[in-house]
C-alpha positions as CSV (number, residue, x, y, z in Angstrom):
1,M,-0.1,-0.1,0.0
2,S,1.1,3.5,-0.6
3,L,-0.2,7.1,-0.3
4,P,0.0,9.7,-3.0
5,L,1.5,13.2,-2.2
6,E,1.3,16.3,-4.6
7,A,4.5,18.5,-4.0
8,A,6.1,20.8,-6.1
9,G,3.7,20.0,-9.3
10,E,5.2,16.4,-9.1
11,T,3.1,13.1,-7.8
12,L,5.1,10.9,-5.1
13,Q,4.1,8.0,-3.7
14,L,4.7,7.2,0.5
15,L,5.7,3.5,0.4
16,A,4.9,1.4,3.5
17,E,8.4,0.4,3.5
18,G,9.3,3.9,4.7
19,A,10.6,4.9,1.0
20,V,9.3,7.4,-1.5
21,W,8.5,6.3,-5.1
22,W,8.6,9.2,-7.9
23,P,7.2,7.5,-10.8
24,A,7.5,10.4,-13.5
25,A,11.3,9.9,-13.0
26,R,11.7,6.4,-11.8
27,T,13.5,7.3,-8.7
28,L,13.4,5.8,-5.4
29,F,14.3,7.7,-2.0
30,A,15.5,6.7,0.9
31,A,17.0,8.5,4.1
32,D,19.4,7.1,6.9
33,L,20.6,4.0,6.0
34,H,23.4,4.0,8.4
35,L,25.1,1.0,6.7
36,G,27.8,-0.5,8.7
37,K,26.5,0.7,12.3
38,G,26.8,-2.7,13.5
39,A,30.1,-3.2,12.5
40,A,31.1,0.1,13.9
41,F,29.6,-1.4,17.4
42,R,31.1,-4.6,17.2
43,A,34.4,-3.0,16.6
44,Q,34.1,-1.3,19.9
45,G,33.5,-4.5,21.6
46,Q,29.6,-4.6,21.7
47,A,27.7,-7.7,20.8
48,V,25.5,-6.6,17.9
49,P,24.4,-9.2,15.7
50,A,25.8,-9.2,12.1
51,G,23.8,-8.8,8.7
52,A,21.5,-5.7,9.1
53,S,23.4,-4.0,6.5
54,A,23.0,-6.5,4.0
55,Q,19.2,-6.8,4.9
56,T,18.9,-3.2,4.3
57,L,20.3,-3.3,0.8
58,A,18.5,-6.2,0.0
59,R,15.1,-4.3,1.0
60,L,16.0,-1.6,-1.0
61,Q,17.1,-3.8,-3.8
62,A,13.7,-5.4,-3.8
63,L,11.8,-2.3,-3.7
64,A,13.8,-1.0,-6.8
65,D,12.9,-4.2,-8.8
66,R,9.4,-4.1,-7.8
67,H,9.0,-0.5,-9.0
68,G,11.0,-0.6,-11.9
69,A,13.3,2.1,-10.3
70,T,16.4,3.3,-12.6
71,R,17.9,5.7,-9.9
72,L,18.1,5.6,-5.9
73,V,18.6,9.0,-4.2
74,V,19.7,8.5,-0.6
75,L,18.8,11.5,1.7
76,G,22.0,11.2,3.7
77,D,23.7,9.0,6.3
78,F,24.2,6.4,4.1
79,W,27.0,5.3,6.4
80,H,27.5,5.0,10.2
81,G,31.0,5.6,11.0
82,A,34.6,4.9,9.8
83,Q,34.7,1.8,11.6
84,G,32.0,0.1,9.9
85,L,33.4,0.7,6.5
86,T,34.6,-3.1,6.2
87,P,35.8,-4.6,2.9
88,S,32.7,-6.9,2.7
89,L,30.2,-3.9,3.0
90,L,32.1,-1.9,0.4
91,D,32.2,-4.7,-1.9
92,A,28.4,-5.3,-1.3
93,V,27.5,-1.4,-2.0
94,A,29.6,-1.6,-5.1
95,V,27.7,-4.6,-6.4
96,F,24.4,-2.9,-5.5
97,A,25.4,0.6,-7.2
98,Q,26.5,-0.9,-10.5
99,R,22.9,-2.3,-10.7
100,L,21.1,0.8,-9.5
101,D,22.1,4.3,-10.5
102,T,22.7,5.4,-6.9
103,V,22.9,9.0,-5.5
104,L,24.0,10.1,-2.1
105,V,23.2,13.5,-0.9
106,L,26.2,13.6,2.1
107,G,24.8,13.6,5.5
108,N,26.3,14.4,8.9
109,H,27.7,10.7,9.3
110,D,28.9,10.9,5.5
111,R,30.8,14.0,5.2
112,R,34.2,13.2,6.4
113,I,34.2,9.3,5.7
114,H,32.3,8.7,2.2
115,P,35.1,6.4,0.5
116,D,36.4,7.2,-3.0
117,G,36.3,4.6,-5.6
118,L,32.6,3.4,-5.3
119,P,30.1,3.9,-8.2
120,V,28.1,6.2,-6.1
121,T,27.6,9.9,-7.0
122,A,27.9,12.0,-3.9
123,V,26.5,15.2,-3.7
124,R,27.3,18.1,-1.0
125,G,24.7,20.3,0.1
126,T,21.2,19.7,-1.9
127,L,20.2,18.2,-5.4
128,A,17.8,20.0,-7.4
129,L,15.3,17.5,-8.8
130,G,13.3,20.0,-10.6
131,P,12.3,23.7,-10.6
132,L,10.9,23.6,-7.3
133,L,11.5,20.1,-5.9
134,T,14.9,19.5,-4.0
135,A,16.8,16.6,-2.0
136,A,18.6,17.4,1.1
137,H,19.6,15.7,4.2
138,E,18.6,18.1,6.8
139,P,15.0,19.7,6.5
140,P,15.1,23.1,5.3
141,P,13.9,26.3,7.4
142,A,10.3,26.7,7.7
143,D,10.2,29.9,5.2
144,A,12.8,28.0,2.5
145,P,10.9,28.4,-0.9
146,G,10.0,25.1,-2.9
147,F,9.8,21.4,-1.6
148,T,12.4,19.5,-0.1
149,L,12.6,15.6,0.6
150,A,14.9,15.0,3.8
151,G,16.1,12.9,6.2
152,H,18.0,13.3,9.4
153,L,15.4,13.2,12.0
154,H,14.4,9.7,11.9
155,P,10.8,10.8,13.0
156,A,8.6,8.5,15.0
157,I,5.2,9.2,16.9
158,V,3.6,7.7,19.8
159,L,0.0,6.3,19.5
160,R,-2.2,5.7,22.5
161,S,-5.1,3.5,22.7
162,R,-8.2,4.3,24.9
163,A,-7.0,1.5,27.2
164,G,-4.0,3.3,28.1
165,D,-1.5,1.3,25.6
166,R,1.5,3.1,23.8
167,L,2.9,2.2,20.5
168,R,5.9,4.1,19.1
169,R,6.1,3.8,15.0
170,P,8.3,5.4,12.6
171,C,6.6,8.0,10.2
172,F,6.8,10.4,7.4
173,V,6.0,14.1,8.5
174,R,4.9,16.5,5.8
175,Y,5.3,20.2,6.6
176,P,4.4,22.9,4.5
177,N,7.5,23.0,2.6
178,A,9.3,19.5,3.1
179,L,8.7,15.8,3.7
180,V,10.8,14.3,5.9
181,L,11.2,10.3,5.5
182,P,11.7,7.7,8.3
183,A,15.1,6.2,8.7
184,F,15.1,2.9,6.4
185,G,18.2,1.4,8.0
186,G,17.7,-1.9,10.2
187,L,19.7,-0.6,13.3
188,T,18.6,3.1,13.5
189,G,17.1,4.8,16.4
190,A,14.0,6.9,16.2
191,M,13.1,10.5,17.3
192,T,9.9,10.9,18.8
193,L,7.9,13.9,17.9
194,R,5.3,15.8,20.2
195,R,1.9,16.2,18.4
196,Q,1.6,19.9,19.8
197,E,5.0,20.8,18.2
198,L,3.5,19.1,14.8
199,A,0.3,21.1,15.0
200,R,2.2,24.0,15.8
201,Q,4.5,23.8,12.5
202,R,1.3,22.7,10.4
203,A,2.6,19.3,9.7
204,D,1.0,16.2,8.9
205,V,2.0,12.5,10.1
206,A,1.9,9.1,8.0
207,V,2.6,6.4,10.1
208,L,3.9,3.2,9.1
209,G,2.2,-0.1,10.0
210,D,2.4,-3.6,8.9
211,G,2.6,-3.2,5.2
212,Q,0.3,0.0,5.0
213,V,1.0,3.8,5.7
214,S,-1.7,5.7,7.1
215,W,-2.3,9.7,7.6
216,L,-3.1,10.3,11.2
217,P,-6.1,12.4,11.7
């Protein structure tokens, strides 16, 4: 299931997997993969299971294949840390990016460690997608013109039932001039956003569920 979003004269699809599909450009967007995070933690002596980065790349490849994508734009934090840049991960990314044109808008985790020699196009700052549509890592200021696809925040929202149960779920956040994507990586944390602050910012929230994504009322 997906949700349509009209932005900057384009029709985007919010996917239940936490990515965005732009059919007209055959482009898939994902944010905050944090590849190598588990390896970085293991290098520090922490017992983190292996395989999360491979699973993240496999999920991205499956999404790209399903939609017939010809390009992937990663909205920053493709990598997590220098200790996670293992030879096996670099080889896996090289194979992935040779199959799918991959563009990385460098995030705060990437800017000092992004390795040379990979078939990945790295962009500093912002990537122009059209006259009014832009890709970036950090969300823009509230008064910025146009519409920006961004990541960085790892947004999540807490849902409460009448019985007092609480459930925290990753989400998309649509501001008047930006869409912030949830973190796509398997080992990423999340930042819980306050509904009062979202209402003040005139933001809408689309929550990820099991195979579906839904706007909150």
